[in-house]
C-alpha positions as CSV (number, residue, x, y, z in Angstrom):
1,M,-79.8,115.3,-32.3
2,T,-80.0,119.0,-31.1
3,L,-76.6,120.6,-30.6
4,R,-76.3,123.3,-28.1
5,H,-73.5,125.8,-28.2
6,P,-72.8,129.2,-26.6
7,P,-73.7,132.2,-28.9
8,I,-70.1,132.9,-29.7
9,L,-69.5,129.4,-30.8
10,A,-72.7,129.5,-33.0
11,S,-71.4,132.7,-34.7
12,A,-67.9,131.1,-35.2
13,L,-69.5,127.9,-36.7
14,G,-71.8,129.8,-38.9
15,L,-68.9,131.9,-40.4
16,F,-66.3,129.4,-40.2
17,F,-66.6,128.2,-43.7
18,L,-69.1,125.4,-43.1
19,W,-70.5,126.3,-46.5
20,P,-71.3,122.6,-47.3
21,I,-73.5,122.1,-44.2
22,Y,-74.7,125.6,-42.7
23,G,-74.3,128.9,-44.5
24,A,-74.3,131.8,-42.2
25,A,-72.9,135.2,-42.0
26,A,-71.4,137.6,-39.5
27,E,-73.4,140.2,-37.6
28,G,-72.4,144.0,-38.0
29,P,-68.9,145.2,-38.6
30,A,-66.4,145.8,-35.7
31,P,-64.2,149.0,-35.9
32,E,-61.0,147.0,-34.8
33,A,-61.2,144.7,-37.7
34,K,-57.8,144.3,-39.5
35,P,-56.9,142.1,-42.4
36,P,-55.1,138.8,-41.6
37,P,-51.4,138.5,-42.4
38,A,-50.4,137.3,-45.9
39,A,-50.0,133.5,-46.1
40,H,-46.5,132.2,-47.3
41,S,-46.6,130.6,-50.8
42,A,-43.9,129.1,-52.9
43,S,-44.8,131.7,-55.6
44,P,-46.2,134.8,-54.2
45,S,-47.0,136.3,-57.7
46,V,-49.3,133.4,-58.6
47,A,-52.7,133.0,-57.1
48,V,-53.5,129.6,-55.7
49,E,-56.8,128.1,-56.4
50,L,-58.4,124.8,-55.2
51,P,-58.6,122.1,-57.8
52,T,-62.0,121.3,-59.3
53,F,-64.3,118.8,-57.4
54,K,-66.9,116.8,-59.3
55,P,-70.5,117.9,-58.7
56,G,-72.9,115.2,-57.5
57,M,-74.2,113.6,-54.3
58,W,-71.7,114.5,-51.4
59,Q,-71.5,113.4,-47.8
60,Y,-70.1,115.9,-45.3
61,Q,-69.2,114.8,-41.8
62,R,-68.4,117.5,-39.3
63,T,-66.7,117.3,-35.9
64,T,-66.4,120.4,-33.6
65,M,-64.5,120.8,-30.4
66,V,-64.3,123.9,-28.3
67,A,-60.9,124.1,-26.6
68,G,-61.2,123.6,-22.9
69,A,-64.9,122.6,-23.1
70,R,-66.2,119.5,-21.2
71,G,-67.9,116.7,-22.9
72,K,-67.8,115.0,-26.3
73,P,-67.2,116.8,-29.6
74,A,-70.2,117.7,-31.6
75,N,-70.8,115.7,-34.7
76,A,-73.1,116.2,-37.7
77,A,-73.5,114.5,-41.1
78,V,-75.3,115.8,-44.2
79,R,-75.7,114.2,-47.6
80,K,-76.9,116.5,-50.3
81,C,-76.6,117.1,-54.1
82,S,-73.9,119.7,-54.4
83,D,-71.4,121.5,-56.5
84,P,-68.5,122.1,-54.1
85,N,-66.8,124.4,-56.5
86,K,-69.8,126.8,-56.7
87,E,-70.5,126.5,-53.0
88,I,-66.9,127.5,-52.1
89,R,-67.0,130.5,-54.6
90,D,-70.5,131.6,-53.3
91,K,-69.6,131.3,-49.5
92,R,-66.5,133.4,-50.0
93,A,-68.3,136.0,-51.9
94,Q,-71.0,136.2,-49.1
95,M,-68.3,136.3,-46.4
96,K,-66.6,139.3,-48.4
97,E,-69.8,141.1,-48.6
98,K,-70.0,140.9,-44.8
99,G,-66.6,142.4,-44.5
100,C,-64.4,139.4,-44.0
101,Q,-60.8,139.7,-45.5
102,F,-58.9,136.9,-46.8
103,A,-55.1,136.4,-47.0
104,P,-53.9,134.8,-50.2
105,M,-54.1,131.0,-50.2
106,S,-51.0,128.9,-50.2
107,R,-50.3,125.4,-51.3
108,E,-47.9,122.7,-50.1
109,G,-48.6,119.5,-52.2
110,S,-52.2,118.5,-51.6
111,H,-52.6,121.0,-48.6
112,Y,-54.1,124.3,-49.1
113,R,-53.8,126.9,-46.4
114,S,-56.0,130.0,-45.8
115,T,-56.5,132.6,-43.2
116,F,-59.3,135.1,-42.9
117,M,-60.8,137.5,-40.5
118,C,-64.4,138.5,-40.1
119,P,-65.9,141.3,-38.2
120,V,-68.5,140.2,-35.7
121,K,-70.5,142.0,-33.0
122,G,-68.1,143.0,-30.2
123,G,-64.8,142.1,-32.1
124,S,-63.5,140.0,-34.8
125,L,-63.3,136.3,-35.7
126,T,-60.0,135.0,-36.9
127,M,-59.9,131.7,-38.8
128,S,-57.3,129.5,-40.3
129,E,-58.1,126.4,-42.4
130,V,-56.1,123.6,-44.1
131,I,-57.9,121.9,-47.0
132,T,-56.3,118.6,-47.8
133,V,-57.4,117.4,-51.3
134,K,-57.5,113.7,-51.8
135,G,-58.8,113.9,-55.4
136,D,-61.8,115.5,-57.3
137,S,-64.2,113.4,-55.2
138,S,-62.7,113.7,-51.7
139,Y,-61.2,116.4,-49.4
140,Q,-60.9,117.2,-45.7
141,E,-61.0,120.7,-44.1
142,A,-59.4,121.4,-40.7
143,H,-60.4,124.8,-39.3
144,E,-59.4,126.7,-36.2
145,S,-61.5,129.8,-35.3
146,R,-60.6,132.3,-32.5
147,Y,-62.8,134.8,-31.0
148,G,-61.3,136.6,-28.0
149,K,-60.0,133.7,-25.8
150,Q,-62.4,131.1,-27.3
151,V,-60.8,128.6,-29.7
152,T,-62.9,126.2,-31.7
153,H,-61.5,123.3,-33.9
154,T,-63.7,121.8,-36.7
155,T,-63.0,119.0,-39.1
156,I,-65.0,118.4,-42.1
157,V,-64.7,115.3,-44.3
158,A,-66.2,115.5,-47.6
159,T,-66.8,112.6,-49.9
160,R,-68.6,112.4,-53.2
161,V,-70.9,109.4,-52.8
162,G,-72.5,109.2,-56.3
163,E,-74.6,111.0,-58.9
164,C,-77.6,113.1,-58.1
165,S,-81.0,111.8,-59.2
166,P,-83.9,114.0,-60.3
167,T,-85.3,113.6,-56.7
168,G,-82.1,114.6,-54.9
169,A,-81.4,111.2,-53.7
170,A,-78.1,109.4,-54.3
171,A,-78.2,107.4,-57.5
172,P,-76.1,104.1,-57.5
173,Q,-72.7,104.6,-58.7
174,P,-71.1,101.7,-60.9
175,G,-68.2,99.9,-59.1
176,R,-69.1,101.2,-55.6
């Protein structure tokens, strides 16, 4: 299925931490780019890190909605052999290289909150996310991105579905 989005939305989705599905980066810096405000944390002196996820065959289901847009939300699903820990670190490093600035991550129970701002052509893209960790084999991301007056909401449900085989196909997992 081919999804069509306005250019601004495509930039937002590429940047918007969709590392498991689509890796893209911002275009050129914007002079008015400012860092996001610091997130609140129970212990500001301690850096909050996501827990470790098991590498293997992961399934990512994404739903994207543009506020005020007509029609149904855009849906996509990808299944791939992945190490979510490495992909998260690599994507953040790529975003930092493109000028994105991150506020410290905060944690409340299984909810990890983060905000970041990325310079894009003609302005800046501000994003917030909440990652809800359900265990080392499952998590959900809820994102909100803002570019000017455009607001986009994206949800990604990530589930480890088995081991990776040498061919990259899902290997059967005992007990499933």
